[in-house]
Backbone as a chain_set.jsonl record, in Angstrom:
{"seq": "MSELIVALNTVGDLTVSGISTATLETRLHRLAAAVRAAVDEVEQVNDVTRLHHEVASYCYLSATVVELFSADLDEQTLRHLGEPEHQPRLESLATARRALALEPLLSWSLITTFRKQENMHTPMQ", "coords": {"N": [[126.494, 193.647, -56.162], [125.751, 190.965, -57.937], [127.016, 189.53, -56.585], [126.098, 188.77, -53.453], [124.027, 187.867, -53.438], [124.495, 185.326, -54.764], [126.545, 184.27, -52.331], [124.525, 184.514, -50.151], [122.839, 182.325, -50.865], [124.849, 180.239, -50.32], [125.837, 180.267, -48.528], [124.76, 178.427, -46.233], [122.331, 177.464, -44.021], [122.376, 179.341, -41.323], [121.348, 179.113, -38.802], [121.402, 176.431, -38.029], [121.086, 173.537, -35.634], [123.619, 172.533, -33.859], [125.779, 173.246, -35.85], [129.091, 173.707, -36.166], [131.153, 175.976, -34.877], [133.62, 176.489, -36.173], [132.969, 176.426, -38.898], [130.681, 178.055, -38.981], [132.484, 180.733, -38.374], [133.42, 180.666, -40.587], [131.5, 180.842, -42.754], [130.172, 183.316, -41.731], [131.962, 185.208, -42.559], [132.594, 184.119, -45.472], [130.078, 185.353, -46.241], [130.086, 188.584, -45.03], [131.804, 189.352, -47.022], [130.952, 189.136, -48.833], [128.955, 191.077, -48.653], [130.391, 193.46, -48.182], [131.157, 193.907, -50.589], [129.307, 194.448, -52.085], [128.339, 196.597, -51.268], [130.4, 198.525, -51.755], [129.697, 197.786, -54.788], [128.118, 199.346, -55.014], [128.803, 202.105, -53.712], [130.373, 202.715, -55.105], [129.152, 203.465, -57.907], [127.198, 205.186, -57.421], [129.436, 207.134, -56.626], [130.411, 207.268, -60.069], [127.595, 208.321, -60.921], [127.411, 210.822, -59.157], [129.036, 211.962, -60.621], [128.316, 212.505, -63.002], [126.313, 214.114, -62.867], [127.982, 216.166, -61.728], [128.735, 216.856, -64.214], [127.115, 217.763, -65.961], [125.85, 219.509, -64.547], [128.086, 221.662, -64.817], [128.475, 221.809, -67.541], [125.566, 223.209, -68.316], [126.574, 225.386, -66.537], [128.336, 226.86, -68.145], [126.458, 226.849, -70.916], [124.87, 228.667, -70.365], [126.153, 230.873, -69.617], [127.742, 231.345, -71.568], [125.729, 231.843, -73.527], [124.697, 234.05, -71.869], [126.693, 235.697, -72.27], [127.324, 236.201, -75.394], [128.406, 236.982, -77.894], [126.172, 238.295, -79.194], [125.202, 240.274, -76.916], [124.556, 243.135, -75.782], [124.962, 246.781, -75.083], [122.801, 247.999, -73.944], [122.154, 245.408, -72.353], [123.867, 244.672, -70.742], [123.63, 246.924, -69.564], [121.15, 246.584, -68.308], [121.766, 244.322, -66.765], [123.364, 245.299, -64.914], [122.24, 246.664, -63.39], [121.43, 247.265, -60.166], [119.455, 245.46, -58.845], [119.689, 243.254, -59.89], [121.976, 242.173, -59.674], [122.403, 240.17, -56.931], [121.184, 237.753, -58.732], [123.719, 236.916, -60.743], [125.159, 237.146, -58.616], [124.381, 234.167, -57.708], [124.499, 232.748, -59.558], [127.941, 232.489, -59.642], [127.454, 231.474, -56.992], [126.424, 228.72, -57.811], [128.649, 228.228, -59.377], [130.504, 227.647, -57.851], [129.222, 225.941, -55.703], [129.248, 223.833, -57.963], [131.428, 221.456, -57.521], [131.003, 220.66, -55.044], [127.915, 220.269, -54.494], [126.568, 219.179, -57.156], [123.685, 219.021, -58.233], [122.096, 221.148, -56.382], [123.404, 223.121, -57.582], [122.567, 223.149, -60.626], [120.447, 223.637, -59.651], [120.144, 225.661, -59.08], [121.53, 227.696, -61.007], [119.562, 226.627, -63.076], [117.388, 228.382, -61.446], [117.917, 231.412, -62.652], [118.694, 231.298, -65.074], [115.629, 230.858, -65.565], [114.632, 233.502, -64.299], [115.974, 235.176, -65.814], [114.156, 234.549, -68.579], [115.759, 232.598, -69.661], [115.672, 230.11, -71.885], [115.098, 226.96, -70.425], [116.387, 223.936, -69.657], [113.936, 220.635, -69.485], [113.959, 219.301, -65.875]], "CA": [[124.869, 192.971, -55.625], [125.156, 189.536, -57.734], [128.271, 188.47, -55.308], [125.994, 189.152, -52.069], [122.897, 187.237, -53.973], [125.435, 184.245, -54.306], [126.536, 184.158, -51.002], [123.274, 184.213, -49.533], [122.456, 180.782, -51.259], [125.876, 179.341, -50.771], [126.329, 180.38, -46.751], [124.688, 177.503, -45.736], [121.867, 177.898, -42.925], [122.946, 179.982, -39.96], [120.59, 178.592, -37.188], [121.03, 175.139, -37.568], [121.682, 173.561, -34.429], [125.179, 171.527, -33.905], [126.591, 173.733, -37.043], [130.807, 174.083, -35.734], [132.061, 176.778, -34.365], [134.757, 177.202, -37.516], [131.863, 176.655, -40.035], [129.867, 179.13, -38.659], [132.744, 181.561, -38.64], [133.43, 180.509, -42.287], [130.446, 181.427, -43.432], [130.024, 184.728, -41.827], [132.941, 185.47, -43.179], [132.696, 184.365, -46.471], [128.511, 186.54, -46.272], [130.495, 189.691, -44.815], [133.184, 190.043, -47.745], [129.985, 189.72, -50.224], [128.353, 192.322, -48.042], [131.057, 194.634, -48.267], [131.798, 194.144, -51.855], [127.752, 195.061, -52.499], [128.648, 198.178, -50.981], [131.94, 198.81, -52.661], [130.156, 198.777, -55.946], [126.864, 200.56, -54.335], [129.68, 203.366, -53.623], [131.156, 203.308, -56.853], [127.67, 203.73, -59.129], [126.997, 206.476, -56.759], [130.443, 207.788, -57.235], [129.474, 207.589, -61.142], [126.428, 208.939, -60.545], [128.15, 212.185, -58.69], [130.267, 212.675, -62.005], [127.554, 212.571, -64.203], [125.746, 215.658, -62.346], [128.997, 217.358, -61.946], [129.796, 217.579, -65.545], [126.285, 218.158, -66.621], [125.782, 221.0, -64.209], [128.794, 222.246, -65.55], [128.059, 222.071, -68.857], [124.481, 223.57, -68.158], [126.405, 226.684, -65.948], [129.144, 227.127, -69.685], [126.335, 226.556, -71.937], [124.456, 230.004, -69.419], [127.626, 232.205, -69.246], [128.583, 231.543, -73.301], [124.527, 232.813, -73.76], [124.488, 235.249, -71.496], [127.585, 236.764, -72.511], [128.168, 235.983, -76.583], [128.665, 238.344, -78.974], [125.605, 239.47, -79.459], [125.558, 241.247, -75.869], [124.646, 244.803, -76.567], [125.245, 247.656, -73.859], [121.523, 247.768, -73.368], [121.614, 244.233, -72.061], [125.064, 244.664, -69.926], [123.115, 247.611, -68.397], [120.473, 245.677, -67.269], [122.732, 243.251, -65.95], [124.452, 245.894, -63.795], [120.972, 247.195, -62.226], [121.197, 246.65, -58.526], [118.086, 244.285, -58.553], [120.264, 241.601, -60.905], [123.675, 241.505, -59.063], [121.591, 238.749, -56.28], [120.783, 237.162, -59.658], [123.932, 237.251, -60.806], [125.4, 236.392, -57.336], [123.928, 233.146, -57.173], [125.369, 232.081, -60.725], [128.221, 232.418, -59.178], [127.085, 230.776, -55.799], [126.588, 228.123, -58.734], [129.807, 227.654, -59.863], [131.15, 227.23, -56.804], [128.837, 224.369, -55.829], [129.622, 222.462, -58.7], [131.853, 219.878, -56.616], [130.132, 219.875, -53.886], [126.587, 219.75, -54.686], [126.608, 219.652, -58.483], [122.166, 219.386, -57.703], [122.11, 222.125, -55.796], [124.351, 223.564, -58.914], [121.826, 222.816, -61.118], [118.677, 224.292, -59.351], [120.395, 227.423, -58.742], [121.021, 227.818, -62.709], [117.624, 226.911, -64.195], [116.658, 230.101, -60.948], [118.961, 231.774, -62.597], [117.847, 231.245, -66.231], [114.05, 231.509, -65.236], [114.708, 234.685, -63.662], [116.267, 235.747, -67.383], [113.994, 234.165, -69.411], [116.128, 231.876, -70.659], [115.263, 228.863, -72.167], [115.368, 225.699, -69.12], [115.142, 221.895, -70.303], [113.189, 219.448, -68.694], [114.566, 218.547, -65.355]], "C": [[124.99, 191.122, -56.07], [125.7, 189.018, -56.707], [127.16, 187.991, -54.055], [124.379, 187.99, -52.338], [123.652, 185.269, -53.775], [126.078, 183.386, -53.418], [125.396, 183.788, -49.939], [123.091, 183.28, -49.799], [123.202, 179.988, -50.988], [126.516, 179.141, -49.035], [125.607, 179.265, -45.765], [123.58, 178.155, -44.67], [122.438, 178.569, -41.894], [122.348, 179.626, -38.387], [120.596, 177.348, -37.097], [121.632, 174.874, -36.45], [122.941, 172.014, -34.312], [125.958, 171.945, -34.947], [128.204, 174.422, -36.082], [131.113, 175.613, -35.461], [132.502, 177.328, -35.358], [133.525, 177.555, -39.179], [131.378, 177.747, -39.445], [130.886, 180.321, -39.006], [133.068, 181.495, -40.437], [132.496, 181.218, -43.515], [130.502, 182.634, -43.331], [130.798, 185.423, -42.289], [132.97, 186.124, -44.72], [131.142, 185.939, -46.539], [129.173, 187.914, -46.292], [130.948, 190.35, -45.561], [131.771, 189.82, -49.142], [129.008, 190.938, -49.831], [129.367, 193.281, -48.222], [131.511, 195.13, -49.806], [130.539, 194.756, -52.456], [128.235, 196.177, -52.239], [129.316, 198.736, -51.332], [130.948, 199.21, -54.511], [128.58, 199.466, -55.734], [127.262, 201.507, -54.963], [130.545, 203.831, -54.739], [130.136, 203.39, -57.744], [127.477, 204.678, -58.226], [128.039, 207.362, -57.221], [130.331, 208.687, -58.702], [128.701, 209.344, -61.525], [126.786, 210.501, -60.574], [128.642, 212.83, -59.931], [129.508, 213.047, -62.613], [126.857, 214.018, -64.128], [126.927, 216.437, -62.532], [128.994, 217.88, -63.381], [128.606, 217.83, -66.524], [126.053, 219.226, -66.068], [126.983, 221.919, -64.331], [129.154, 223.013, -66.807], [126.85, 223.382, -69.473], [125.548, 225.567, -67.538], [127.026, 227.43, -67.577], [127.748, 227.456, -70.018], [125.281, 228.509, -71.449], [125.432, 230.912, -69.785], [127.747, 232.789, -71.129], [126.609, 232.095, -73.727], [124.35, 233.586, -73.104], [125.878, 236.36, -72.089], [128.14, 236.502, -74.148], [128.232, 237.059, -76.936], [127.375, 238.89, -79.162], [124.748, 240.33, -78.167], [125.686, 242.312, -75.834], [124.871, 245.335, -75.361], [124.217, 248.087, -73.489], [121.686, 246.679, -71.987], [122.318, 244.178, -70.901], [124.692, 245.718, -69.124], [122.131, 247.208, -67.743], [121.391, 244.889, -66.235], [123.133, 243.774, -64.571], [123.726, 246.562, -62.91], [121.299, 246.523, -61.014], [120.288, 245.239, -58.345], [118.485, 242.744, -59.812], [121.237, 241.467, -60.004], [123.247, 239.973, -57.669], [121.73, 237.568, -57.483], [122.253, 236.461, -60.38], [125.122, 236.558, -59.36], [125.57, 234.431, -57.243], [124.175, 232.381, -58.559], [126.556, 231.646, -60.394], [128.414, 231.722, -57.916], [127.071, 229.121, -56.681], [127.073, 227.367, -58.68], [130.361, 227.081, -59.145], [130.505, 225.992, -55.673], [128.824, 223.163, -56.642], [129.948, 221.262, -58.019], [131.637, 219.45, -55.43], [128.705, 219.07, -53.655], [125.939, 220.136, -55.93], [124.521, 219.528, -58.394], [121.862, 220.317, -57.531], [122.571, 223.48, -57.153], [123.333, 224.109, -59.704], [120.906, 223.86, -60.961], [118.926, 225.613, -59.25], [120.59, 228.469, -60.753], [119.799, 228.093, -63.214], [116.778, 228.576, -63.224], [116.819, 231.053, -62.11], [118.154, 232.224, -63.919], [116.3, 231.685, -66.847], [114.122, 233.002, -65.017], [114.811, 235.716, -64.998], [115.816, 235.72, -68.132], [114.475, 233.75, -70.319], [115.732, 230.524, -70.78], [115.877, 227.379, -70.842], [115.04, 224.507, -69.857], [115.109, 221.201, -69.582], [114.829, 219.242, -68.024], [114.764, 217.119, -65.062]], "O": [[124.655, 190.198, -55.329], [125.154, 188.208, -55.958], [127.319, 186.84, -53.648], [123.816, 187.455, -51.383], [123.369, 184.377, -52.975], [126.214, 182.168, -53.534], [125.46, 182.906, -49.082], [123.073, 182.678, -48.725], [122.826, 178.831, -51.18], [127.268, 178.308, -48.529], [125.906, 179.262, -44.571], [123.794, 179.33, -44.372], [123.428, 177.905, -41.589], [122.8, 179.831, -37.261], [119.909, 176.853, -36.203], [122.548, 175.587, -36.04], [122.862, 170.844, -34.686], [126.91, 171.207, -35.199], [128.215, 175.495, -35.478], [131.312, 176.246, -36.498], [132.108, 178.444, -35.698], [133.405, 178.442, -40.025], [132.214, 178.635, -39.616], [130.448, 181.073, -39.877], [132.85, 182.391, -41.252], [132.683, 181.796, -44.585], [130.778, 183.33, -44.309], [130.367, 186.548, -42.54], [133.133, 187.248, -45.195], [131.311, 187.127, -46.813], [129.017, 188.571, -47.321], [130.914, 191.577, -45.473], [131.825, 190.394, -50.23], [128.406, 191.621, -50.66], [128.779, 194.308, -48.562], [131.995, 196.204, -50.165], [130.706, 195.591, -53.345], [128.62, 196.832, -53.208], [128.969, 199.917, -51.342], [131.158, 200.177, -55.243], [128.127, 200.146, -56.655], [126.857, 201.966, -56.032], [131.131, 204.856, -55.088], [130.709, 203.352, -58.833], [128.102, 205.512, -58.881], [127.796, 208.243, -58.045], [130.227, 209.907, -58.838], [128.925, 210.478, -61.949], [126.604, 211.272, -61.516], [128.629, 214.038, -60.171], [129.753, 214.174, -63.044], [126.829, 214.854, -65.031], [126.96, 217.314, -63.395], [129.197, 219.052, -63.699], [128.841, 218.074, -67.708], [125.974, 220.186, -66.834], [126.809, 223.052, -63.882], [129.713, 224.073, -67.092], [126.961, 224.142, -70.436], [125.244, 226.652, -68.034], [126.393, 228.328, -68.133], [127.458, 228.509, -69.45], [125.158, 229.367, -72.323], [125.041, 231.868, -70.455], [127.802, 233.883, -71.69], [126.646, 233.064, -74.485], [123.544, 234.34, -73.649], [125.835, 237.582, -72.23], [129.361, 236.576, -74.283], [128.108, 238.075, -76.251], [127.385, 240.111, -79.319], [123.735, 240.97, -78.451], [126.825, 242.78, -75.842], [125.01, 244.54, -74.432], [124.376, 248.773, -72.479], [121.413, 247.022, -70.837], [121.728, 243.723, -69.921], [125.196, 245.749, -68.001], [122.118, 247.425, -66.531], [121.516, 245.059, -65.022], [123.239, 243.162, -63.508], [124.18, 247.028, -61.865], [121.418, 245.301, -60.923], [120.597, 244.21, -57.744], [117.868, 241.785, -60.276], [121.272, 240.351, -59.485], [123.896, 238.927, -57.676], [122.337, 236.532, -57.211], [122.034, 235.285, -60.669], [125.726, 235.489, -59.446], [126.498, 233.715, -56.867], [123.959, 231.172, -58.476], [126.722, 230.455, -60.655], [129.56, 231.334, -57.69], [127.771, 228.273, -56.125], [126.809, 226.226, -58.3], [130.84, 225.989, -59.452], [131.226, 225.29, -54.964], [128.557, 221.997, -56.348], [129.213, 220.287, -57.863], [131.89, 218.388, -54.861], [128.385, 218.022, -53.095], [125.083, 221.013, -56.039], [124.195, 220.676, -58.697], [121.193, 220.801, -58.444], [121.961, 224.521, -57.398], [123.08, 225.313, -59.645], [120.597, 224.733, -61.772], [118.112, 226.535, -59.316], [120.009, 229.394, -61.32], [119.189, 229.09, -63.599], [116.063, 229.45, -63.714], [115.77, 231.516, -62.56], [117.3, 233.108, -63.988], [115.892, 232.328, -67.813], [113.473, 233.669, -65.823], [114.091, 236.685, -65.236], [116.236, 236.473, -69.01], [114.2, 234.011, -71.49], [115.474, 229.844, -69.787], [117.055, 227.089, -70.631], [114.018, 224.128, -70.428], [116.081, 220.929, -68.877], [115.95, 219.12, -68.518], [115.697, 216.76, -64.344]]}, "num_chains": 1, "name": "protein.A"}
């Protein structure tokens, strides 16, 4: 973004009468390159942010599965999870897993909904 600010400050006034076509073209090319660099920088930040969301959602899903199917899992809880009314909940957890790479924030939301339905602790969002 700083390259764009520098370019805007150094390309000069593009509306000056009598400016040569070559000078105008050079300034516009410099400005276009700075805009493209700024866009690339924003896209890289967005990619990193998206990766952070994906990793956080993966950890959240993993913690949920570990907590749900821990060594403390008893037969009563297992039967409880196998009841028909729990099938959509478990399916939502599977959907959350599939959504990780495509929509990590949707995945986070699905996991949170599942955890609330199962009376599991949910972190602040």
